[in-house]
VEXLO-98635 format. One record per residue (C-alpha): x negated, y negated, z negated. Coordinates in nm, 4 decimals. Each point is the difference from the previous one (the first is absolute). Layout:
+----------+----------+----------+
:       c1 :       c2 :       c3 :
+----------+----------+----------+
:        X :        Y :        Z :
...
+----------+----------+----------+
***
This chain:
+----------+----------+----------+
:       c1 :       c2 :       c3 :
+----------+----------+----------+
:  -3.3624 :   3.6295 : -26.4726 :
:   0.3199 :  -0.2020 :   0.0393 :
:   0.2816 :   0.0170 :  -0.2540 :
:   0.3013 :  -0.0059 :   0.2316 :
:   0.2368 :  -0.1420 :  -0.2602 :
:  -0.2333 :  -0.2981 :  -0.0474 :
:  -0.0320 :  -0.0328 :   0.3755 :
:   0.3780 :  -0.0279 :   0.0390 :
:   0.0175 :  -0.2616 :  -0.2744 :
:  -0.2764 :  -0.2008 :   0.1681 :
:   0.1711 :   0.0208 :   0.3383 :
:   0.3315 :  -0.1165 :  -0.1472 :
:  -0.1727 :  -0.2833 :  -0.1870 :
:  -0.2123 :  -0.1110 :   0.2974 :
:   0.2658 :  -0.1736 :   0.2055 :
:   0.2927 :   0.0781 :   0.2235 :
:  -0.0194 :   0.2599 :   0.2757 :
:  -0.2721 :  -0.0770 :   0.2507 :
:  -0.2032 :   0.1523 :   0.2797 :
:  -0.1598 :   0.2681 :  -0.2239 :
:   0.2832 :   0.0727 :  -0.2412 :
:   0.3723 :   0.0718 :   0.0143 :
:   0.2585 :   0.1033 :  -0.2588 :
:   0.3203 :   0.1920 :   0.0497 :
:   0.2914 :   0.1027 :  -0.2167 :
:   0.0009 :   0.3444 :   0.1655 :
:  -0.0592 :   0.1929 :   0.3217 :
:   0.2483 :   0.2487 :   0.1403 :
:  -0.1728 :   0.2796 :   0.1890 :
:   0.3223 :   0.1955 :   0.0556 :
:   0.0923 :  -0.1856 :   0.3213 :
:  -0.1640 :  -0.1498 :   0.3096 :
:   0.0606 :  -0.3583 :  -0.1086 :
:  -0.1806 :   0.0477 :  -0.3302 :
:  -0.2925 :   0.1803 :   0.1645 :
:  -0.0236 :  -0.2674 :   0.2718 :
:  -0.0164 :  -0.2863 :  -0.2494 :
:  -0.2694 :   0.1806 :  -0.1976 :
:  -0.2052 :   0.0593 :   0.3169 :
:   0.0404 :  -0.3650 :   0.1040 :
:  -0.1492 :  -0.1219 :  -0.3296 :
:  -0.2845 :   0.2527 :   0.0146 :
:  -0.0821 :  -0.1135 :   0.3552 :
:   0.0132 :  -0.3710 :  -0.0861 :
:  -0.2129 :   0.0240 :  -0.3146 :
:  -0.2562 :   0.2223 :   0.1723 :
:  -0.0383 :  -0.2446 :   0.2908 :
:  -0.0172 :  -0.3044 :  -0.2259 :
:  -0.2785 :   0.1421 :  -0.2180 :
:  -0.2752 :   0.1626 :   0.2062 :
:  -0.2640 :  -0.0084 :  -0.2752 :
:   0.1839 :   0.0595 :  -0.3294 :
:   0.2765 :   0.2007 :  -0.1628 :
:   0.3611 :  -0.1111 :   0.0255 :
:   0.2750 :   0.0895 :  -0.2467 :
:   0.3746 :   0.0475 :  -0.0240 :
:   0.1503 :   0.0088 :  -0.3499 :
:   0.3314 :   0.1882 :  -0.0110 :
:   0.2520 :  -0.0452 :  -0.2814 :
:  -0.0143 :  -0.3769 :  -0.0465 :
:   0.2951 :  -0.2398 :   0.0268 :
:  -0.1052 :  -0.2461 :   0.2692 :
:   0.1985 :  -0.2922 :  -0.1396 :
:  -0.1131 :   0.0236 :  -0.3648 :
:  -0.3313 :   0.1913 :   0.0299 :
:   0.1372 :   0.2359 :  -0.2668 :
:  -0.1336 :   0.3555 :  -0.0104 :
:   0.3113 :   0.2211 :   0.0208 :
:  -0.1595 :   0.3239 :   0.1229 :
:   0.0986 :   0.2718 :   0.2464 :
:   0.0348 :   0.3779 :  -0.0167 :
:  -0.3229 :   0.2016 :  -0.0032 :
:  -0.0913 :   0.0611 :   0.3641 :
:  -0.2310 :   0.2948 :   0.0555 :
:  -0.0068 :   0.0142 :   0.3775 :
:  -0.3560 :   0.1025 :   0.0664 :
:   0.0761 :   0.0250 :   0.3732 :
:   0.0731 :  -0.3702 :   0.0516 :
:  -0.3258 :  -0.0397 :   0.1938 :
:   0.1469 :   0.2426 :   0.2552 :
:   0.2878 :  -0.2423 :   0.0615 :
:  -0.2434 :  -0.2864 :   0.0629 :
:  -0.2175 :   0.2126 :   0.2298 :
:   0.3033 :   0.1161 :   0.2006 :
:   0.1219 :  -0.3525 :   0.0807 :
:  -0.3181 :  -0.2078 :   0.0210 :
:  -0.3047 :  -0.0390 :   0.2203 :
:  -0.3147 :  -0.0778 :  -0.2018 :
:   0.1925 :   0.0921 :  -0.3132 :
:  -0.1659 :  -0.1192 :  -0.3230 :
:  -0.0579 :   0.2302 :  -0.2957 :
:   0.2654 :  -0.0615 :  -0.2632 :
:   0.0866 :   0.1343 :  -0.3428 :
:   0.3187 :  -0.0197 :  -0.2070 :
:  -0.0613 :   0.0194 :  -0.3753 :
:   0.2446 :   0.0036 :  -0.2906 :
:  -0.1009 :  -0.2370 :  -0.2796 :
:   0.1752 :   0.0315 :  -0.3406 :
:   0.0918 :  -0.3113 :  -0.1954 :
:   0.0913 :   0.0321 :  -0.3717 :
:   0.3281 :  -0.1911 :   0.0196 :
:   0.1500 :   0.2033 :   0.2851 :
:   0.2512 :   0.2812 :  -0.0534 :
:  -0.1141 :   0.3634 :   0.0104 :
:  -0.0773 :   0.1060 :   0.3560 :
:  -0.0280 :  -0.3589 :   0.1251 :
:  -0.3311 :  -0.1357 :   0.1271 :
:  -0.1370 :  -0.2753 :   0.2209 :
:  -0.1111 :   0.1158 :   0.3444 :
:  -0.3352 :  -0.1260 :   0.1256 :
:  -0.0757 :   0.0356 :   0.3716 :
:  -0.3652 :  -0.0590 :   0.0872 :
:  -0.0884 :  -0.0626 :   0.3659 :
:  -0.3692 :   0.0514 :   0.0765 :
:  -0.1720 :  -0.2276 :   0.2551 :
:  -0.0819 :   0.1548 :   0.3389 :
:  -0.1128 :  -0.3074 :   0.1995 :
:   0.2212 :   0.1001 :   0.2927 :
:   0.3285 :  -0.1212 :   0.1411 :
:   0.2800 :   0.2238 :  -0.1287 :
:   0.3149 :   0.0301 :   0.2120 :
:   0.3161 :   0.2069 :   0.0140 :
:  -0.0529 :   0.3040 :   0.2209 :
:   0.3698 :   0.0607 :   0.0757 :
:   0.3439 :  -0.1476 :  -0.0568 :
:   0.1570 :   0.0172 :  -0.3441 :
:   0.3265 :  -0.1705 :  -0.0967 :
:  -0.0059 :  -0.3450 :   0.1696 :
:  -0.3779 :  -0.0210 :   0.0367 :
:  -0.1550 :   0.0855 :   0.3360 :
:  -0.3001 :   0.2197 :   0.0558 :
:  -0.3058 :  -0.2161 :   0.0671 :
:   0.1114 :  -0.2721 :  -0.2452 :
:  -0.2729 :  -0.1649 :  -0.2061 :
:   0.0861 :  -0.1685 :  -0.3305 :
:  -0.1908 :  -0.2559 :  -0.2070 :
:   0.0740 :  -0.1794 :  -0.3239 :
:   0.1200 :  -0.3581 :   0.0297 :
:  -0.0106 :  -0.1080 :  -0.3634 :
:   0.2400 :   0.2380 :  -0.1756 :
:   0.1648 :   0.1287 :   0.3194 :
:  -0.1043 :   0.2885 :   0.2264 :
:   0.0538 :  -0.1139 :   0.3599 :
:  -0.0757 :   0.1279 :   0.3509 :
:  -0.2710 :  -0.2109 :   0.1632 :
:  -0.2292 :  -0.0235 :   0.2986 :
:  -0.3451 :   0.0453 :  -0.1481 :
:  -0.3426 :  -0.1385 :   0.0843 :
:  -0.2904 :   0.2367 :   0.0622 :
:  -0.1768 :  -0.1393 :  -0.3067 :
:   0.1662 :   0.0881 :  -0.3320 :
:  -0.0714 :  -0.2570 :  -0.2673 :
:  -0.0952 :   0.1039 :  -0.3512 :
:   0.1176 :  -0.2533 :  -0.2591 :
:   0.0896 :   0.2137 :  -0.3028 :
:  -0.3007 :   0.2131 :  -0.0937 :
:  -0.1267 :  -0.2298 :  -0.2754 :
:   0.3448 :  -0.0469 :  -0.1571 :
:   0.0784 :   0.3733 :   0.0033 :
:  -0.3424 :   0.0832 :  -0.1465 :
:   0.0651 :  -0.2390 :  -0.2908 :
:   0.3418 :   0.1536 :  -0.0698 :
:  -0.1423 :   0.3535 :   0.0074 :
:  -0.2932 :  -0.0965 :  -0.2253 :
:   0.2430 :  -0.1391 :  -0.2581 :
:   0.1751 :   0.3394 :  -0.0022 :
:  -0.3091 :   0.2068 :  -0.0895 :
:   0.0569 :   0.2678 :  -0.2642 :
:  -0.1818 :   0.0136 :  -0.3362 :
:  -0.0337 :   0.2373 :  -0.2985 :
:   0.2701 :  -0.1782 :  -0.2023 :
:   0.2573 :   0.0311 :   0.2769 :
:  -0.0831 :   0.3701 :   0.0438 :
:   0.0213 :   0.0807 :  -0.3725 :
:   0.3206 :  -0.2016 :  -0.0400 :
:   0.1453 :   0.1867 :   0.2974 :
:  -0.0801 :   0.3434 :  -0.1453 :
:   0.1407 :  -0.0886 :  -0.3429 :
:   0.3148 :  -0.1455 :   0.1507 :
:   0.0550 :   0.3085 :   0.2180 :
:  -0.0671 :   0.2580 :  -0.2741 :
:   0.1424 :  -0.1634 :  -0.3126 :
:   0.2760 :  -0.2348 :   0.1133 :
:   0.1547 :   0.0802 :   0.3367 :
:  -0.0289 :   0.3793 :  -0.0248 :
:  -0.0205 :   0.0746 :  -0.3713 :
:   0.2956 :   0.2402 :   0.0359 :
:  -0.1665 :   0.2093 :   0.2739 :
:  -0.3004 :   0.2291 :   0.0253 :
:  -0.2669 :  -0.2542 :   0.1016 :
:  -0.3647 :   0.0486 :   0.1015 :
:  -0.2930 :  -0.1905 :   0.1455 :
:  -0.3181 :   0.0995 :   0.1827 :
:  -0.3115 :  -0.2052 :   0.0788 :
:  -0.1667 :   0.0674 :   0.3358 :
:  -0.3595 :  -0.0978 :   0.0851 :
:  -0.0185 :  -0.2130 :  -0.3186 :
:   0.2072 :  -0.2669 :   0.1767 :
:   0.3480 :   0.1096 :   0.1038 :
:   0.2781 :   0.0752 :  -0.2487 :
:   0.3068 :   0.1978 :   0.1086 :
:   0.2943 :   0.0279 :  -0.2422 :
:   0.2976 :   0.2312 :   0.0429 :
:   0.3105 :   0.0806 :  -0.2021 :
:   0.2990 :   0.2281 :   0.0380 :
:   0.1966 :   0.2880 :  -0.1456 :
:  -0.2019 :   0.3229 :   0.0345 :
:   0.1516 :   0.3379 :   0.0801 :
:  -0.1956 :   0.3255 :   0.0271 :
:   0.1082 :   0.2419 :   0.2749 :
:  -0.2005 :   0.3185 :   0.0662 :
:  -0.3186 :  -0.1516 :  -0.1384 :
:   0.0359 :  -0.3297 :   0.1920 :
:   0.0902 :  -0.3308 :  -0.1639 :
:   0.2535 :  -0.2164 :   0.1825 :
:   0.0769 :  -0.3592 :  -0.0987 :
:   0.3314 :  -0.1794 :   0.0439 :
:   0.0828 :  -0.3697 :  -0.0626 :
:  -0.3547 :  -0.0684 :   0.1142 :
:  -0.1930 :  -0.3269 :  -0.0026 :
:  -0.3630 :  -0.0125 :   0.1219 :
:  -0.2141 :  -0.3138 :   0.0116 :
:  -0.3527 :  -0.1005 :   0.0994 :
:  -0.0513 :  -0.2354 :  -0.2923 :
:  -0.3037 :  -0.1905 :   0.1325 :
:   0.2037 :  -0.1422 :   0.2874 :
:   0.3428 :   0.0095 :  -0.1703 :
:   0.1341 :   0.2148 :   0.2858 :
:   0.2803 :   0.2490 :  -0.0553 :
:  -0.0986 :   0.3070 :   0.2020 :
:   0.3145 :   0.2044 :  -0.0550 :
:   0.3378 :  -0.0376 :  -0.1658 :
:   0.3048 :   0.2241 :   0.0082 :
:   0.2941 :   0.0622 :  -0.2290 :
:   0.1192 :   0.2962 :   0.2083 :
:  -0.2838 :   0.2065 :   0.1471 :
:  -0.2605 :   0.2163 :  -0.1647 :
:  -0.3750 :   0.0011 :   0.0587 :
:  -0.3118 :   0.1946 :  -0.0908 :
:  -0.3236 :  -0.1766 :  -0.0965 :
:  -0.3538 :   0.1313 :   0.0443 :
:  -0.3282 :  -0.1828 :  -0.0473 :
:  -0.3768 :   0.0467 :  -0.0129 :
:  -0.2733 :  -0.2516 :  -0.0761 :
:   0.0225 :  -0.1244 :   0.3586 :
:   0.3641 :   0.0110 :   0.1044 :
:   0.3586 :  -0.0205 :  -0.1205 :
:   0.2699 :   0.1933 :   0.1890 :
:   0.3800 :  -0.0164 :  -0.0074 :
:   0.2316 :   0.2452 :   0.1732 :
:   0.3588 :  -0.1257 :   0.0175 :
:   0.2966 :   0.2392 :   0.0127 :
:   0.3570 :  -0.0816 :   0.1064 :
:   0.3155 :   0.1788 :  -0.1102 :
:   0.2131 :   0.1211 :   0.2917 :
:   0.2567 :   0.2676 :   0.0738 :
:   0.3660 :   0.0948 :   0.0325 :
:   0.2348 :   0.1205 :  -0.2715 :
:  -0.2071 :   0.2236 :  -0.2312 :
:  -0.2995 :   0.0229 :   0.2342 :
:  -0.1822 :  -0.3016 :  -0.1428 :
:  -0.3790 :   0.0128 :   0.0105 :
:  -0.2999 :  -0.2315 :  -0.0259 :
:  -0.1937 :  -0.0408 :   0.3250 :
:  -0.3495 :  -0.1572 :   0.0248 :
:   0.0304 :  -0.3350 :   0.1814 :
:  -0.3284 :  -0.1878 :  -0.0044 :
:  -0.3505 :   0.0280 :  -0.1363 :
:  -0.1836 :  -0.3137 :  -0.1101 :
:  -0.3712 :   0.0123 :  -0.0835 :
:  -0.2185 :  -0.2808 :  -0.1358 :
:  -0.3736 :   0.0542 :   0.0484 :
:  -0.2216 :  -0.2161 :  -0.2224 :
:  -0.3487 :  -0.0815 :   0.1275 :
:  -0.3256 :  -0.0778 :  -0.1823 :
:  -0.0258 :  -0.3401 :   0.1707 :
:   0.3095 :  -0.1349 :  -0.1775 :
:   0.2460 :   0.0631 :   0.2834 :
:   0.2851 :   0.2454 :   0.0432 :
:   0.2070 :   0.1483 :   0.2819 :
:   0.3664 :   0.0996 :  -0.0080 :
:   0.1126 :   0.2718 :   0.2410 :
:   0.3518 :   0.1321 :   0.0445 :
:   0.1101 :   0.3134 :   0.1771 :
:   0.3607 :   0.0941 :   0.0731 :
:   0.0360 :   0.3718 :  -0.0792 :
:   0.3789 :   0.0202 :   0.0262 :
:   0.1648 :   0.2992 :   0.1680 :
:   0.3761 :  -0.0728 :   0.0127 :
:   0.2224 :   0.2829 :  -0.1272 :
:   0.2216 :   0.1557 :   0.2680 :
:   0.3614 :   0.0999 :  -0.0629 :
:   0.2835 :   0.1725 :   0.1804 :
:   0.1272 :  -0.2311 :   0.2785 :
:   0.3647 :   0.0938 :  -0.0547 :
:  -0.0226 :  -0.0977 :  -0.3658 :
:  -0.1704 :  -0.3270 :   0.0910 :
:   0.2680 :  -0.0864 :   0.2578 :
:   0.2635 :   0.0368 :  -0.2710 :
:  -0.1973 :  -0.2195 :  -0.2418 :
:  -0.0758 :  -0.2588 :   0.2693 :
:   0.3690 :  -0.0355 :   0.0929 :
:   0.0999 :  -0.0176 :  -0.3674 :
:  -0.2562 :  -0.2765 :  -0.0541 :
:   0.1394 :  -0.1944 :   0.2954 :
:   0.3502 :   0.0256 :  -0.1460 :
:  -0.1280 :  -0.1194 :  -0.3379 :
:  -0.1771 :  -0.2934 :   0.1647 :
:   0.3250 :  -0.1052 :   0.1678 :
:   0.1742 :   0.0070 :  -0.3379 :
:  -0.2748 :  -0.2152 :  -0.1502 :
:   0.0379 :  -0.2515 :   0.2838 :
:   0.3739 :  -0.0257 :  -0.0630 :
:  -0.0481 :  -0.0038 :  -0.3783 :
:   0.2399 :   0.2965 :  -0.0252 :
:   0.0384 :   0.1954 :  -0.3232 :
:  -0.2009 :   0.3211 :  -0.0279 :
:   0.0942 :   0.3364 :  -0.1460 :
:  -0.2098 :   0.1556 :  -0.2772 :
:  -0.1630 :   0.2305 :   0.2537 :
:  -0.0778 :  -0.2905 :   0.2322 :
:  -0.1568 :  -0.1946 :  -0.2885 :
:  -0.2327 :   0.2957 :  -0.0563 :
:  -0.0777 :   0.0312 :   0.3716 :
:  -0.0850 :  -0.3672 :   0.0367 :
:  -0.2807 :   0.0297 :  -0.2549 :
:  -0.1674 :   0.2396 :   0.2432 :
:   0.0811 :  -0.1995 :   0.3155 :
:  -0.3448 :  -0.1653 :   0.0473 :
:  -0.1877 :   0.3268 :  -0.0551 :
:   0.2277 :   0.2051 :   0.2250 :
:  -0.0100 :  -0.2584 :   0.2810 :
:  -0.3801 :   0.0166 :  -0.0340 :
:   0.0036 :   0.3801 :   0.0258 :
:   0.2217 :  -0.0196 :   0.3081 :
:  -0.2472 :  -0.2381 :   0.1653 :
:  -0.2947 :   0.2231 :  -0.0903 :
:   0.1901 :   0.2871 :   0.1652 :
:   0.0337 :  -0.1891 :   0.3320 :
:   0.3305 :  -0.1806 :  -0.0590 :
:  -0.1438 :  -0.3206 :   0.1510 :
:   0.3081 :  -0.2158 :  -0.0675 :
:  -0.0155 :   0.0747 :  -0.3726 :
:  -0.2721 :  -0.2653 :  -0.0376 :
:   0.2249 :  -0.2659 :   0.1562 :
:   0.2873 :   0.1072 :  -0.2238 :
:  -0.2225 :  -0.0266 :  -0.3057 :
:  -0.1136 :  -0.3510 :   0.0923 :
:   0.3623 :  -0.0993 :   0.0660 :
:   0.0994 :   0.1250 :  -0.3456 :
:  -0.2412 :  -0.2293 :  -0.1887 :
:   0.2317 :  -0.2914 :  -0.0940 :
:   0.2873 :   0.2318 :  -0.0963 :
:  -0.2181 :   0.2253 :  -0.2154 :
:  -0.1619 :  -0.3016 :  -0.1637 :
:   0.3413 :  -0.1346 :  -0.0975 :
:   0.1316 :   0.3390 :  -0.1101 :
:  -0.2497 :   0.1215 :  -0.2575 :
:  -0.3568 :  -0.0764 :  -0.1163 :
:  -0.0942 :   0.3673 :  -0.0459 :
:   0.1076 :   0.0864 :   0.3541 :
:  -0.1797 :  -0.3103 :   0.1298 :
:  -0.3225 :   0.1144 :  -0.1696 :
:   0.0396 :   0.3326 :   0.1810 :
:   0.0537 :  -0.1919 :   0.3239 :
:  -0.3256 :  -0.1928 :  -0.0442 :
:  -0.1807 :   0.3265 :  -0.0706 :
:   0.1375 :   0.1574 :   0.3202 :
:  -0.1057 :  -0.3040 :   0.2054 :
:  -0.3481 :   0.0101 :  -0.1545 :
:  -0.0472 :   0.3586 :   0.1151 :
:   0.1324 :  -0.0909 :   0.3457 :
:  -0.2525 :  -0.2835 :   0.0327 :
:  -0.2879 :   0.2297 :  -0.0860 :
:   0.1114 :   0.2686 :   0.2445 :
:   0.0712 :  -0.2434 :   0.2858 :
:  -0.3190 :  -0.2055 :  -0.0332 :
:  -0.2067 :   0.3133 :  -0.0174 :
+----------+----------+----------+
***
């Protein structure tokens, strides 16, 4: 079993970016350019490594090799993006790896690209890359190339050594549990559960009992053996259920207009632990968007557009407008979910202005975009 934090350290210590490993400061999945660059690197690493795993480490300063971290990214549907744009798409995973020195909510992203021993190519155009393009790694650069029929395997032994050096042990597991329970989350209600005598899941949050059900807010959940953060949210609420064989999370999101604010189930995540020392993670989007009066939504949509124009011009806002702008990301989201197609474009356009305006509103913006990603990829 690989400790992913150790794996990242070994990758960073190995050498500079190469044909099986890349590092990025961040990826931006909110626009075509960001998605295209991500797909290009997935394609190149997959083609350059037909027999072994390839990796992208996200949240590292390229010039200094310093781990700076990125926001927790819980997009379980990212494989759908790869499948939609690629022929012979490889299996990939995006995992969130906590590091002790990073701020709360910050992690290092680890993208793992599984070998498929086939030529991967873009299926259709995206941004400036043409459908049919094939990318390979040329040192630290992902480049389009004409490929030979035979794909050479030159990295399997090196990757195997790096992965072997990242194997987990009892000390790392115990240290991880103690750190989670007694140091990082000593002010929250924290628990752990051992599955199949091997796997340790820790979770912490603020519990609240509603009609016999316990909901957690400010939630952090980790699979300690692999140092993988499974879930993190400062805003949403979740329920947790488990047996001896599985651990299940149901995530709820807070949506509504005026005084009609409710929690709606968004996604169900289940981890099934097997007797042979393996596990499977399955996610299921269970979201049914709330529907509201179209006339009311038209009024809110137009008010949001007027507020966005004021933000662009850096105009002063009235007290009422300051209150309305705190709800702007959520109400744009509701408009989009009620078939106002342009609301999504408006929300993406608002990003730099909201980010400059207020951190609390920007956190709400990131939450709205996270829900949009899940709905769209599904």
